[in-house]
Structure formats: C-alpha cells, structure tokens
N, C-alpha and C positions, 0 to 999 in steps of 0.2 A: 695652327696657331698655337704658340706656346706662351706660358705665363711665368715670370721668374718674379722672385721677392728679394729686394735688396734695401739697405738702409736709405741710400741716397744714390739718385741717378743725376748724373751731371750731363748736361747738353752742351756739346762744345769742347773740342780737345786742342785748343791753343794752349798757351802758357798758363792762364789762369785756371781753366778747367782741369788741366793735368795736374796742377798744383793741389786743387780741391781734392782730386782723387787720391793723390799720393799723401796728403795730410790725413784723410780719411783712413787710408791704410795704416798709417802710423797709429791712429787711435783705435785701431781695431774694428772699424766700421766696414760694412759690406758695401761696396761701391761699385757702380757701373757707370762707364763713360762711353758716350757716342759722339760720332763727327761725321759730317757730310764728305770730307775730304778722304783722298786715297792714302795719304801718309802724312807724317809731320812736315812743318816748313823746312825747306832746304836752304833758302837764302832770303835776304831782306828783311824788313820791318825793324823792330826795335833793336838798339844797339848799345845800350849801357845798363849796367846794374849798379845802383847807388850804394852808399854805405850802409844804410839800413837794411836793404836787401841781402847784402853780403852778411850781415849780422844773423838775419833769420834763416839764411842758408846754412849757417854754422850750426844753428839750432836744431836742424833736421837732416844733418850730415849730407848736404849737397856741395857744401863750399870746397871741400878737398878734390872733388872731381872737376869742378868748373873753373876754379881760380887759376890753375896753370894754363888754361886755354886762353885766357883774355889778356888785356893790356891795361895795366893801371894807369889813370890818368887824374891829375888833380890840379891842373893849371889851365888857365884861359889866357890867350893874348890877343892884341888887337894889332892889325897891320893896316897902314893907310898910305896910298899912293906909292907902293912898293916899299915902304920902310915900317920897321918895328916900331910900335907906340908904347905899348905897355903890356905887363903880364900880371895877372892876379891869381893867388891861391889861398886868400886868407880865410875864406869862408869854409875851406877844407882844413886848414892847418889849426883852426881855432876850435875844431870839433872836440868834445869831451866824451869820455867813456866809450870809445870805440878804437879798434886796432887799425882797420883799414879806412884811413881818411882819403879815399878817392873814389871815383867811378871805376868799374871794371867794363872795359870796353870789350863787349862780347855779344855776338848776334843772338838774337832771340831763338833761332834754330838749334843752337847748343842746348838751351835749356829745355826745349821740347823733346830733342832726341834723347836727352839722359832720362827726363821724367817717363817717357814713352817706354824706354827699355826697363826701367824699374818696375813699372806697372806690369808689363809683360812677365818679368821674372816672378812677380807676386801672383800670376794668373788673374790679373785685373786689368789687362791691356784694353786698348780702345778698340770699340766695335766700329769700324770704318765703313764708309758709304752708307750711312745710316742717318735718316733724317726723323725728327719728331714730327708726328701727324697731329697729336691732340694730348691734352692733359686735363684730367677730371680729378675733382677732389672725393676722397672718401672720408668717413668720420674720423678714421685714424691714419690718414695718408693721402697719397695720389695714385691715380692710374695712368701711365704714360703709354700711348700707343705709338709705335714706331713703323716706318716705312717698309720693314722687312717681315710685318705681320706680328712680330712680338708684342706682348702686353707685359708692361713692367709694373709691378706694385712696389711703391717705396713709401718711406715715412716723409721723405723730403726730395725735392727737385731743386737742382741749380742750373739757371741759365747762363752760361759762360760762353754764349754763342755769337759774340760779337756785336758790332754796332748796328747791324740789321737783324738783331735777335729775333728768331722765330717764338721763343718763350715770351719775350716781352710783348709781341704782337698778338699772341693768343689770349693775353689777358688785357689788351687794350691799355698798357701803361703809357701815359703821355711821354714824349720824348722830343719836345720842341727843340729843334736844330737852329743854332745862329750860325750864319756864315760871314765871316769878315772880309770877304772877297780877297782873300790871299791865296796865291797858287805858288806851289814849290815844286822843283824837280829834285829828285834824289838819285844819286848814282854811286854804286859801290864798284871797286875795282882795283887792280894792280897799276901802279902808276910809275912813270919814269919822269923825274923833274930834276931841275938845279935849284929848287927853292930849299933854303935851310930847314929841312923838315926835323921837328922833334915830337915826341907823343904827347901832344896838348891839342886842346880844342882852340882852333884859330878863328876869328871873325874879322873879315875883310870889309874895309870901308871904302866903297867905290861909288861912282856917281851914276852907275847904270843898274846896279843890283847889289843885293846883299849876299854873300857867300860865306858860308861856314864849312870849315875842314875839320872832319872828326877822324881821329885814329881808330882803326878797329883792330880785331884779332889778326895774328899772322902778317901777311903782307898786305892785308887790305886797308884801303881808306875810303872813307864816304865823304861825299859833298852835298851840301843842301844849297840850292840856288834858288833865290826868289825871282820869279818869272812875272812879266807884266801881261802875258796872254795865256790863254788855255791851250792852244795848239802850238808845239814847238818840237824841234828834233833834238836829238842827243847831241849833234855837232853844234847846235846853238848854246847848249847848256855848257858844253866844254869850252866854248868860245868865251862865255862869261866867266868861267873859272880862270882862264887864261888872262883876261882883261884884268881880273881882281889881283892876280898875283904879279902882274908885270913890274919890273922888267924881266922876271923869271918866266919860265915857260914849263908847261906840263902836258904829258900825252898818257893815254891809258893803253897799257899794254894788253890788258884784259879787263872787259866789263863784265862784272859778276851780276849785276842787278841794275836796272834803270826803271824808274817809275815817277809818277808825279801825283800830288795830293792837293786838294784844296782844303783849308782850314775849316773844321766844324766843330761846334762846341754845344754840348748838351749834358745834362743830368736827368735822369729819369725821375718822374714825380715820386715814385716810391721804390724801394728796393726789395720788397717782398709782397707776396700775396697771401693773407691768412696765415702768415708765418709758416707756410708749407712750401711755397715756391720763391725761390731767391734768385736775384740777378747779381752778376759779379762782373768785374772788368769792364771792357767795352760795351757790354750789354746795358749797363746803367750809367756810364759816364765816357764821354768823348771829348777830346781837346786836341790842340796843336802839339806836334812833337816837341816843341822848343822846351828845354830843360830835362828832357828825357824822363819825363814822369808816367808816361802811359803804362809801360810794362810793370814798373815798380808799383805804382798805385793799384794796379789789378791784382798783383802777387799779394800786396798787403790785405786786400779784401779777402782773399783766400785764408790767410793767416788768422784774420779776425773772425770769420764765419766758422771755419771747421771745428775749432775747439769747442765752441758753443753747442754746435749740434752733437759733438761727442758727449758733452755735459748731460744734454737732454736725453740722448738714446742710451748712453750706458750708466749714467749716474742719476737719472730721474729728476733732474732739475726742471723747474717749470719752464713750459714753452715761452713764457714772457721773457725769459733771457734772451730769446732770439730777436726780440725787438731792439735790442741793444745794437745788433749789426747795423741796421739803418740808422739809429740814432748816432752812432759813432762814425760810420764810414760816409754817409751822405754829406755831412758838413766838410769831410776831408775832400771829397770829391769837388764840392764847390769851390773850396780853397785852392785846389789844383788847377781848375779851370779859370780861376782869377789869375793865378801866378803865370800858367803858360800864355793865357790871353794877352797879359800885359807884356810878356816876352816877346810874342809874335808881333804884336802891334808896335813895338819899339823898333822893329826891322824897317819900318816904313821910312822913306827919305825924310831927312831932317834939314831944314834950311840952313841950319848952323853946320852941316856936314859932320855931325858927331853921332850918327845913328849907331855905328858899331860900339862906340864908347857908352852909349846909352844903354845898349843891349847888355853889356857887361854890368853896369850899374844895376840894372834890373834883376840880374842874376844874383848879385850879391844881396839885393833886398829880399829876395826869396830863397836864400840859401837853405833855409830850414826845411823848406818843401822839397827843394831839388836834391838835397843830400838825403832826405828822409829822416834825418836826426831830430828835426824840429816837430814832428808829427806827435801829437798827444791827444788824449781823449779827456776832455773836461779841463777845468782851471782849478782843481782843488789841490794846491800845492804839489807835492811830490806824487800823489795818486794820479794815475792816468798818463804818466811819463814813462818812457822806456827805462829799464833797468840798465845802468852803466856796465860796461864790460871793464874787467880789470884782471891783472896778473895775480895769480894765487898759486899755492903749493898743496900737494898731498905728500906729507913726508918731505922727501928732497925732490920730488919731481914737479917741474913747473907746469900749470896749466892756466886756463882763464875761465871766467864764469860760464860765458856762453857755450863752452864745450861741455858742460856738465848739467845745464839746464835741459829740460825735456819738454817736447811740445804735447806730449799725451796727458800731462797732469799740471796741476799747480805745484809751485815749489815755495816752501817757507823757509826763507834765509834767515838764520839766526847769526848775528854778528857780534860775537862775545864768547866769554869763557864760562857761561853759567851751566848748571846741570839742569836738564830738561826731563820731564815726565809728562807727555802731552798725549791726550786722546784725540787722534786726527781721523778724519775720513779718508777713504781708501783714494780719493783722487787727489790728495795732497801728499807730497813727499818733502821730508825736512832735510836741509843741508846746513850744517853748522860749520861756521868759518871762525876759527880762533884767531886771537890777535897775536899770539905767541907761538913760535916754531913748534910744531908737533911732529911725532915720528910716524903716525899712522893716519892722522885726521887732516882735513882741509885747514889751511891757515893763510892769512895774508897780514903783512905788516903795515899795509897802507891801502885803506879802501874808503869810499865816500859815505860809507853806511855805519861807522863806528857805533857800537852799542844800540844797534837798531834790530828790530824784527820786521821784515818785509815779506808780505805776500805776493809773489809774482804769478802772473797770468800765465797761461801756456804759451802766449804769443809774446812773452817777455816784456809786458808792460806792468807796472807796479799797480797791483789792486789796492793795496793799503800797507801803511807804516806805522810802527808804534815803537816805543821804548821796550827793553827787554822786561821791564817790570810787568808790562801789560801783554805779554806775548799770547797768553791764553785767549785774551779778548779779541785779538785780531782775527783769529778763526771764528770764534762765536759771532762776532759782528758780521763777517762776511757771510756765513751760513745763514744767519737770520735774515740777512738782507736778500740774498738770492733765492732762499726757499719761501720768502713772503712777499715776492714781487707781485 
C-alpha cells in the first residue's frame, strides 16, 4: 500500500474532471485524476460548445486546437409538413463582446481526447480502471482510498464522476430526481439524403413526433427523436425521421452511435462538504440535453472552482472563498434546469400544431443561458458580468483581450493614458490599454470601458470596476473583502 500527497484529487475523467485537472495544472497545483473507464470517450454524448465556452477555451489555449475540428452553427430553422417555415439567428447575431457568435458543433470526445493528451504530456495523466472506495476528512485535508490499494492525501477532493456520483453518495448529499416522462432516441451517423441540407439546427413539426436535426463535425449528423414508448428499434427511429422530412428521404450509410435517454432533472442539495469535497458537472446537476447546456455548464463549474482553489492553496486566501463556488454555481444550475426543462416540455404535441415554433420561441427566451453569454454572478451592475472581448493592438500587431488574459491570476485592466505606480499582490497582473496608438504598448481606439479600471477574475468575470482616479482603491477593496470574508 502506497501513499501519495497532492493538492487536489479529481474523481472522474469526463470533460469536467479533465478540465479541473488541466486548470489545476495551469495554476501550478499538484493534481491527480482517476476514472473507472479504460479510456476517454470515443463517440456520442454532448455535441456543442457554446460561445462562452469558446471564449473560456481561448483563455486557456485550447481554442486553436479544437476550433478547426468543429462546425460553426448559429441558425435554427423550422420545417412543417415538408415545407420550410422560418429561420432564426437573432439571439446569436445580437451578442456583444464576443468574436464567435455561434455554437461549435463538436463531439465531447474531441475535448476529452485533447485534455487527456495534454495531461499525459504534463505527467499528470488519468489513472484508469481505478475507483474511489472511501473519503475521510483530516484536519488539513482529506484521505482518499482507491480500489488499487493506494491512499491519497490531498487538500481537496473534486467529485466530477457523473450523475451516479460515488463521491456524492459517500456523503449522502440529497439528489432528488424529477422525471418528466419524456423519452428520446439519439442517432449519429453519415447520411445520404435529398433534403436541402445546410449546417443549421432544424426542428421538424410533425403529427407523430418531434425530430431535431443537429449538424456535427466532419460528415456526421445527429438526430434527436422524441419517442412515445421505452422499447423501440433503430429502424423505428429512422422511420420517424423520414416521416418528418417527407417528401424528402434519408438513409444512414453508417451509424456511429445510437442510444436513448429519458429526461431527468436534479440539482444537488449542496455542492461541497466542509469546503474540502466539491461536486462539479453532472455529479451536482442533471437536466435534458435541450439547448446543449450540459457540457457547457459543467465546464463552467470547473472554471469557477479551480481558480478559487488556486487562491487558497498558493496565495493563502481564506477557505471561505470556496463557499462562493456553491453560492455562484448552484443558482446557475437551477436556472439551466428551468431553461432546459421548458425547452423539452415545449416539444410535447400542441393542439395548435405549433410545437416546433413554440420550441424555437423558448430557445429565444433562454438565449442568454444557451449561448452562455447571459450568465452572470449577482446583480451589482457591471460586477459579476463577463468582461467583453474586443480588438486591440500591441504596436501594429492586432490581438484581442481574451488572447492576453491568463487563468492563473487576476488581471487589473487600466483603460487610459495615466501614469501608474501601484503596489500590487503577486496574484494580480496589470495590463494598461492606451486610447492612442502606441509603438510598444497595448492600445485600442474603441473599447466599452474607456477611462475605467477593471479587476478581472481568472475566469474572466468582472470582480469590480472604478474610475481611473480610484484605481488604487479597487485592489484595496477587493483584498480587504476577500481576506476578511
């Protein structure tokens, strides 16, 4: 029996657990990640990264690797009785402060594969075929017993082990599940069709079922089909697809993945135990796939949590900071369940025969959640909102704000031409953006934050904002607040 010491042990190597490990590595934390599976996901499951996730991926140098592999998509259309009815994209086109105003249609497996490879390169790869047996508290951390006989001492434990979370069950955290009695089939494959196919999300209004056609990476297409019974064959599902698109026809040249799911909704009663064990992703919230929010919400959990652990472990912030993970993310999880629940329930047959149109209207209602760009923490003006991205320059070289932010520390953005002499803590970096062209410094001739000083959290949300005259107070106020929690 051997004992290891790490800062954080992560249970579960799906995309959320892998992201926690990767972000921990960026922050210089000693991480260990285990999973019961023999390898990363190869096919199926989540199929879209929203605009906010794409921004966050730019922040941590994942965007350039993943973006070329996917398919941008920012339009939704409705077809009824074989005829085109409408097309919408306003909720994407009207987004402010972001470059990529669309989903990136890309299977979850690509995210898992990339993160797994990076962790392997950092000598922090996944310990496969390993199960957590028990977790106990110490005065200064936790002891985790693994199925391979290892004992891991850590400051913190993260349970990112899915909807049937072993970590959640070890601590008897309530997770009451609502089942709306809706069953869906999902099928991925390469198709042959005479339908006028374009890379957009299509909802079909039919008298027998709801069918959604989702573009995917490469040659793959995905179909979601609402079924009226639990037991059905793939042939029945394909039959419903053909009924929905008639007079056109479709056949599968190759089926990559076929599955079914019943809708389940739940939010864990709490997201942490003693501020030492944390839940993330499906371990603490589950909902329908409608709106493509599951993967994106789980990844946002990771981005919210890991910088706070970094602050406590590496910069001696008080552990009370960790309570803000639950305070911020649990309301978001509840709002996501509300949005996805309304979306999936809008697929039920309408006596007016407008259920597909009703679905698209519901998408528009919850656009802030679906795109990720409407997510904010609190309601105190600009604080708690995401920092807008914008074009800027260093000398004559064009760049953008999100390409120079860094997840491992706070950033104090100074928008103006003043001279500064500030005594700042080591976890804060200053970036000054001048309003006039500079030969060697950052400058921008048009920003949303002229003559402001903004303290940006590592996850690119605004901590606080003030005028340039009060720039010193912005740091003092934050430090006083965080270290006096």
